[in-house]
C-alpha positions in Angstrom: 20.2 38.0 103.2 21.6 35.4 100.9 18.9 33.0 101.9 16.2 35.6 100.9 17.9 36.1 97.6 18.0 32.4 97.0 14.3 32.1 97.9 13.3 34.9 95.6 15.3 33.4 92.8 13.7 30.0 93.3 10.3 31.6 93.4 11.0 33.5 90.2 12.2 30.4 88.5 9.1 28.5 89.7 6.9 31.3 88.3 8.6 31.3 85.0 8.4 27.5 84.8 4.6 27.8 85.5 4.2 30.5 82.9 6.0 28.5 80.2 4.1 25.4 81.1 0.7 27.2 80.9 1.7 28.8 77.6 2.8 25.5 76.2 -0.5 23.9 77.4 -2.4 26.7 75.9 -0.7 26.2 72.5 -1.3 22.4 72.8 -5.0 23.0 73.6 -5.3 25.5 70.8 -3.9 22.9 68.4 -6.5 20.3 69.4 -9.1 22.0 67.3 -10.1 21.9 63.6 -12.4 24.4 62.0 -14.7 22.8 59.4 -16.9 24.8 57.1 -19.6 22.6 55.5 -22.5 22.9 53.1 -23.8 19.6 54.3 -27.0 19.8 56.4 -26.1 20.2 60.1 -28.3 17.2 61.0 -26.1 14.9 58.9 -22.7 16.6 59.4 -22.7 17.0 63.2 -22.9 13.3 64.1 -19.9 12.6 61.8 -18.0 15.4 63.5 -18.9 14.2 66.9 -17.6 10.7 66.2 -14.3 12.3 65.0 -14.1 14.2 68.3 -14.7 11.0 70.3 -12.0 9.0 68.3 -9.3 11.7 68.3 -10.0 14.1 71.1 -9.7 17.0 68.6 -12.6 19.5 68.9 -14.5 20.2 65.7 -15.8 23.7 65.2 -18.5 23.1 62.6 -19.7 26.1 60.6 -22.8 25.4 58.4 -24.7 27.4 55.8 -28.3 28.3 55.3 -30.6 26.1 53.1 -31.3 28.9 50.6 -27.7 29.9 50.0 -26.2 26.6 50.7 -22.6 26.3 49.4 -22.6 29.8 48.0 -22.5 31.6 51.3 -19.6 29.6 52.7 -17.9 29.7 49.3 -17.8 33.5 49.3 -16.7 33.5 52.9 -13.8 31.2 52.2 -12.7 33.4 49.2 -12.9 36.5 51.4 -10.8 34.9 54.1 -8.2 33.6 51.6 -5.3 35.7 52.8 -6.1 35.1 56.5 -7.9 31.7 56.6 -10.1 30.8 59.5 -11.3 27.4 58.2 -9.0 24.4 58.0 -11.3 22.1 56.0 -14.2 22.7 53.6 -16.5 19.7 53.6 -18.4 20.5 50.4 -21.7 18.9 49.5 -20.7 19.0 45.8 -17.6 19.1 43.6 -18.4 22.5 41.9 -17.7 24.6 45.0 -14.5 22.6 45.6 -13.4 23.3 42.0 -14.1 27.0 42.4 -11.9 27.1 45.5 -9.1 25.5 43.6 -9.5 28.2 40.8 -9.3 31.0 43.4 -6.2 29.6 45.1 -8.1 29.0 48.4 -7.4 25.3 48.6 -4.3 23.2 48.8 -3.6 19.7 47.4 -3.7 16.8 49.7 -3.8 13.1 48.7 -5.0 11.3 51.7 -4.0 7.7 52.2 -7.6 7.1 53.4 -8.9 7.8 49.9 -7.6 4.5 48.6 -10.5 2.6 46.9 -12.5 5.7 46.0 -13.1 6.1 42.3 -10.9 8.7 40.7 -13.4 10.1 38.2 -15.3 12.1 40.9 -12.1 13.8 42.3 -9.6 16.4 41.3 -6.7 14.8 39.4 -4.2 17.1 41.2 -5.6 16.2 44.6 -7.3 19.5 45.4 -10.4 17.7 46.5 -11.3 14.1 47.0 -14.9 12.9 46.6 -16.8 10.4 48.8 -20.3 9.3 49.6 -22.8 10.6 47.1 -26.3 12.0 46.8 -28.3 11.9 43.5 -30.5 14.4 41.8 -34.0 12.9 41.7 -37.4 13.5 40.3 -40.3 13.4 42.8 -44.0 13.4 42.3 -47.1 13.5 44.4 -48.1 9.8 44.7 -51.7 10.6 45.6 -52.3 12.6 42.5 -50.0 11.0 39.9 -50.1 7.2 39.5 -46.8 5.4 39.0 -47.4 4.6 35.4 -47.8 8.4 34.6 -44.8 9.6 36.7 -42.0 11.6 35.1 -39.0 9.6 33.9 -36.7 12.3 32.6 -35.5 15.7 33.8 -36.8 17.0 30.5 -40.4 16.0 31.6 -40.4 19.0 33.8 -41.0 21.0 30.6 -43.4 18.5 29.1 -47.0 19.6 28.3 -48.5 16.8 30.2 -47.1 18.4 33.4 -48.1 22.0 32.4 -48.2 24.2 35.5 -47.3 21.3 37.8 -43.5 21.4 38.0 -41.0 23.1 40.3 -37.3 23.3 41.0 -35.1 25.3 43.3 -33.4 28.5 42.3 -30.6 27.4 39.9 -28.2 30.1 41.1 -27.6 28.2 44.4 -26.8 24.8 45.8 -27.1 21.5 43.9 -29.5 22.9 41.4 -26.8 25.2 40.1 -24.5 22.2 39.7 -27.3 20.3 37.9 -27.7 23.3 35.5 -24.0 23.2 34.7 -24.2 19.5 34.1 -27.1 19.9 31.7 -25.1 22.5 29.7 -22.3 20.0 29.5 -24.4 17.0 28.4 -27.1 18.7 26.3 -24.9 21.5 24.9 -25.7 25.2 25.2 -28.6 25.1 22.8 -30.3 22.1 24.3 -29.9 23.3 27.9 -31.1 26.8 27.1 -34.1 25.3 25.4 -34.9 23.1 28.4 -34.9 26.1 30.8 -37.0 28.2 28.4 -39.5 25.4 27.9 -39.7 24.9 31.7 -40.8 28.5 32.2 -43.1 28.5 29.2 -44.7 25.3 30.6 -45.6 27.2 33.8 -42.7 25.7 35.9 -42.1 27.4 39.2 -38.9 28.4 40.9 -38.7 27.9 44.7 -36.2 29.0 47.3 -34.6 25.6 48.0 -34.7 21.8 47.5 -36.5 21.5 50.8 -39.3 23.8 49.5 -39.6 21.6 46.4 -40.0 18.5 48.5 -42.6 20.2 50.7 -44.5 21.7 47.8 -44.8 18.4 46.0 -45.8 16.5 49.1 -48.6 19.1 49.8 -49.8 19.0 46.1 -49.0 22.7 45.5 -46.7 21.3 42.7 -47.1 17.8 41.5 -43.6 17.0 40.2 -40.2 18.5 41.1 -36.4 18.1 41.1 -34.6 17.7 44.4 -31.8 15.6 46.1 -31.9 12.1 47.3 -31.4 13.1 51.0 -34.6 15.2 50.8 -36.3 12.2 49.3 -35.1 9.9 52.1 -36.3 12.3 54.8 -39.7 12.7 53.2 -40.2 9.0 52.8 -39.3 8.4 56.5 -41.9 11.0 57.4 -44.6 9.2 55.4 -45.1 12.0 52.9 -47.0 11.3 49.7 -44.0 11.2 47.5 -42.9 8.9 44.8 -39.4 9.2 43.4 -37.5 8.3 40.2 -33.8 8.2 39.3 -34.2 10.2 36.1 -33.0 9.4 32.6 -32.1 5.8 33.2 -32.8 5.1 29.5 -31.0 8.3 28.4 -28.4 10.7 29.7 -28.4 9.2 33.2 -28.8 10.5 36.8 -26.5 13.2 38.1 -24.5 12.2 41.2 -23.5 14.8 43.7 -20.6 13.4 45.8 -19.3 15.0 49.0 -15.8 16.5 48.7 -13.0 17.0 51.3 -11.0 20.1 50.7 -7.8 21.2 52.6 -7.7 25.0 53.0 -4.4 26.6 52.0 -2.6 28.0 55.1 -5.0 26.2 57.4 -4.4 27.4 61.0 -4.6 23.8 62.2 -2.9 22.0 59.3 -2.2 18.6 60.9 -5.6 18.4 62.5 -7.1 19.3 59.1 -5.4 16.4 57.4 -6.5 14.1 60.2 -10.1 15.2 59.7 -9.9 14.7 56.0 -8.4 11.2 56.5 -11.4 10.5 58.7 -14.0 11.8 56.2 -12.6 9.6 53.4 -12.6 6.4 55.4 -15.1 3.6 54.9 -16.7 4.2 58.3 -17.8 7.7 57.3 -19.4 6.4 54.1 -21.1 3.6 56.1 -22.3 6.2 58.7 -23.8 8.5 56.0 -25.5 5.5 54.3 -27.1 4.5 57.6 -28.2 8.0 58.4 -31.5 9.6 57.3 -29.5 11.2 54.4 -29.3 7.7 52.9 -26.2 8.6 51.0 -24.8 6.1 48.5 -21.2 4.9 49.1 -18.7 5.5 46.3 -16.3 2.9 47.6 -17.2 -0.7 46.5 -18.1 -3.1 49.2 -19.8 -0.6 51.6 -23.4 -1.5 52.2 -25.6 1.3 51.0 -29.0 2.6 52.2 -32.0 0.2 51.8 -34.0 2.8 50.0 -31.7 3.2 47.0 -29.8 0.8 44.7 -26.0 0.6 44.9 -24.0 2.9 42.6 -23.2 0.2 40.1 -26.9 -0.3 39.4 -27.5 3.4 38.6 -27.0 4.8 35.1 -25.1 7.9 35.9 -24.7 11.1 33.9 -21.4 11.3 32.2 -20.0 14.7 33.3 -16.6 16.2 33.7 -16.6 17.1 37.4 -13.4 19.2 37.4 -14.8 21.2 34.5 -18.2 21.9 36.0 -16.9 25.0 37.8 -15.9 26.6 34.4 -19.3 25.8 32.9 -21.2 27.2 36.0 -19.2 30.4 36.0 -20.0 31.0 32.4 -23.7 30.4 32.7 -24.0 32.2 36.0 -22.7 35.4 34.4 -24.9 35.0 31.4 -27.9 33.0 30.5 -28.7 31.4 33.9 -28.7 34.7 35.8 -30.8 36.4 33.2 -33.2 33.5 33.0 -33.6 33.3 36.8 -34.1 37.1 37.1 -36.9 36.9 34.5 -38.7 33.9 36.2 -38.3 34.7 39.9 
């Protein structure tokens, strides 16, 4: 009888040990994951995430947004999930959305040691986001219908009479066009920026759903000039489309840069894995990888070889904007002039 009791006790102990082992393994397996929301195109973001998985063994659950509502859709989702966060990291395609998350209390400060060497002016001074690897806002034109000597050179040329009925841009309530609108309000002042948008519509300018639509419309000749991002330009050139491109306002207010941002979500379920992913994003190898991709992003860190298609950052006259303040500017115009203007012209 005692033998049976001892056997049952041993079996019970073995079962309990197995249970705790499985539970521990389950927790460990659960920790080996990081949830990343990103407004960067899936085709560019996924190879970067895959390399992180290979290097660390940490699985990346990548959640992307649609082209038409890029940044805005995920931004609203992050705000809605504030009290019970699902995401660990927001890999933003621009600093404006990162600044809004700081304002809403969604993000947490994190000064990654991997950010050393990146210029401070593009990042949050309190460490709520760190910028790396940039795109640029660019003018494009149909190279079959507009000769190089007559190409647009300034963003303001979108409203010039010589391009009447030929110009297009994406809806300025979304994505990088909204950031560009806020930057114009900073640099030109309220009066100058409002005049530009009013002149654009009076000149027959067209609003399209996305930057990709702008690229395609100009390549087809439906519009002859437009405003889009440098990654769209790179893809179009690689596809042999009839597009010329210009870094705008090189003799004036300069070209707007749109750096990526790494944001740690407050209360991230996988906190340590989130910091590891941010460290990885901010490293020189990621900037090199994005420069070599079809996105042709321009490294912010000196000494990293950039894409062959575009000049290095030190040779581009850049627009002098206050990146941390862009969110305030955008919020103001989104609830006023820009919303009203877009509604009238859509």
